[in-house]
N, C-alpha and C positions, 0 to 999 in steps of 0.2 A: 718574601723572596723564596722561590721554590728551590729545592735542592737539586743540583745537577747530578748527572751520572758520575759515580765514583767519588762523590763528596764525602768527607769524613763525617761520621755520625755525630761526633761531639760538636762540630761547627754548625749543625743544623737543628740542634735542640732549641725548641721555642719558635722555630720557623715553619712555614707551610711546606709540606712535601706532597708530591703528586704520585699517582700510581705509575710504576715503571722506573722510578728513581732507585738508584742503588747507593746504599750507605755503607761506607767502609768502616769496619769495626776498629776501635782504638785498642786492639789487643791482638795477641798471637796465641794460637793453641800450644799448650806445652806438650810434654812427652806423651801423655795419655790421650791427647786429642779431644778431651772433653772439657777441661777447665781453661779459662781465659784469664789473661793478665792485662789489666787496663793500662797501667803505667809501665814505661820501659824499665824503670828501676824500682818498681814497687815490689815489696816483699810479700805482702798478703795476696792471696788469690781467692777468687770466688766465681761462681757460675754467672754467666751473662744470659739473661732471659730475653726471649723474643716475644713481645706481647702482641695484642690485637693491631691489625693494620700492617703488620710486617711478616715477612717470610724469609727463611734462610735461603741463601743461594751461594754459589761458589765464591763470589767476590765479597760477600758480606750479608747485608740485609736488603731484601727487595720490598719496596713500598707497594701495598695493594689497596690502600685507601687514601683519600685526600683528607688532610687535616694537619694539625700541629704536632710535631715530633716532641715526645716527652721522654725524660730519662729520670730514673730513681736510683740513687746510689745504694749499694748494699749496706745495711747497718746504719744508714743515715749519715755516715761520715763523708766529708767532701773528698777524702782521698782513699776511701775504701774501694777494694776491688769488687768486681761483679756488678750486680744491679740489673735493671731492666729497661728496655726501650719499647715504646709503643706509640701509636698514632692516636691522638685525641680528635675524634671526628664527630660530626653531628648527623649521623645516619638515622633515617626514620624507621626502617624495618630492622628488627632484631635478627641477627644471624647466630644460631646456636654455637656455643664454644664449649669444648670439653671442660668440665669442672665448674662452669657457671651455675650459680644458684638462681632459680627462676620460680615464678608462680604460674602454674598451669591450670587450665579449666578442663575437667573431665567431660569429654563430648560423647564417648561411646565405650561399650564393653565388647571386646572381641575375644571370646574364649577366656584364656588366663591373662590377657593383656588389656590394659586400659589405654585409650587414645586421649591425648591431651592437646589442647590448643595452647601453644606457648608464644604465639605472636610471630612465628617464623613463616617461611614459605610452605612448610608442611608440618603435619602434626607429629608429636613425639609419642613414643610407646613407653608404658610403665608396667612391669610385671607385678602381679599380686605378691610375689615373693620378695620384692624389693623394699619391704617394710620391716622394721625391727620386730623380731619375734614371729614373723609370718611363716606359716607352714600350710600344707595342703588342707589340714583340718581347721587351722586357726587363720582364716582369711580376713584381711582388713575390710571394714564396712565402707566401701567406696561406691558412691552413687553418681550418676550422670549429673553434672552441674556443680559438683564439689570442687573446691579449690585445693590444689596440692602444691606444697612447697618442697622442691627437691633440687637435685643437681644432675647435670648431664654426665653420663658415663661414656656415651658414644656420641660424637658430633663431628661429622665431616660431610663433604659434598657428595660422597658416593654411597652413603648409608642413611637409613632413617634414624633421626635422633632418638636416643634411648635415655630415659631418666631413671634415677633411683632415689629412694628416701632414706638411705643409710650411708654411713661413711665407710672407710676402709676397714674399720674395726667392727662393723655390723651394728653400730649404734645410730639412733635417729638424729642425734645432735641438733634437735630443734626442727627437723624436717618431718613432713607427713601431711595429714589433712588439717587444713586451717578451719577454725571454728565457723559456724554458720553466721553468727552475728558479725558486725563490722561492715566496712565499706571498701570496695575494690575500685581503684581508678588507675589511669595510665598517664605517665609523664614521659618526657623525653629521655633518651638514653644518657644524654650528658648530665641531666639532673640526678639520675640514679647514681652515676659514678661519683658525683659530688657528695651525695648523701652517704655513700658507702665509704668515703674517705675517713681514715682514722681521725678521731677527735673533731668530727664535723660540728661546726658551730650551730648550724640550723637545728640539728637533732638535740643538742644540749640546751638551746634556748626553748624549744618546744617542750622538753621534759620538765622545765620549770613552770610552764603554763598550766598543763593538765597531766595527770597520770594517764598513760595510754599504752596500748600494744601496737607494735609496728612490724610489718614484714616487708622487706624490700627485695624485689626480684631484678636481676640484671637485664631482664627483657622489658623493663620500663613499667612494670606493674607494682603497685603499692597497695597493701591491705592495712587498714588502720581501724582500731576500735578503742573508743574512750568510754567514760562512765555513762554519758548520755549521748543521745543522737545529736544534740546541738553542739556539744564539745567535739564530737567526731567530725561534723561538717566544718567546724571552724579550723581544725587541724588540716583537713583536706584542702580547704581554700588557701590556707597559708602555704602549704607545701606546693600547690600548683602555681602560686604567684611568686614564690621566693626565687624562682629561676630568673625572673626579670626585675627583681628588687635588689637594691644595694643593701649592705649590712645595716646602715642607718635606717633605711625605709622599713626593713624587716623588724627592727627593734621598735619602731614607732607603731607598726601594726600589732605586734605582740602586746605592747603597752595598753592598747585599747581593750584587749580582752582579759588582761591580767586580773581585773576585778570581778569577772563573771564567775 
């Protein structure tokens, strides 16, 4: 059932919402206008985050994508204040979002800037200084065709997406050039969100099968490398198929390869 205009956000959690629907927040801004209180008599307070598929408006939250409305409580408690609302949708094309970690493919060098294919409607830019320890004399060895794991520093509809391979402290934090070996493939954005969820059962079960390296990009790209090519391809096939398998079917498939 789609949410109607002016429907309370809490009542629509788990239901289908459509672009143009307005969800009323179950909270009132306090004196500073920045923090929100979920319950009328709740003592704790926390920030309420507006996730993908939603946009702030005067009345509350404006739905911009079709999908299921989700809500996560702050701190995991059922009565905790704050939390986040977002729309769980099955869109095919990735739309860059500020802060998202993605895997890009270097397509060109333009002066001091690299151009990367990130699967969006346009290419992203990456400065040679956006690497840990990079200077004018100490430039990173980036070539056309290399895979880069980084995050979006700028991502909006009016500007070209800009990526960096350092965090706010100037550290790489695992970002940078991905090794030449390994296998890169693409899955749905919904499966990526499932794999990136805390304590994902799929990743835990695969780690018991073979030791491997794994890089997950929010743009639907996965890079994986195991000890052998055969093991790498087995993990790739299981990851591609697990979106359509139940937990029991996945365990049966893993059992077939556990002796290899």
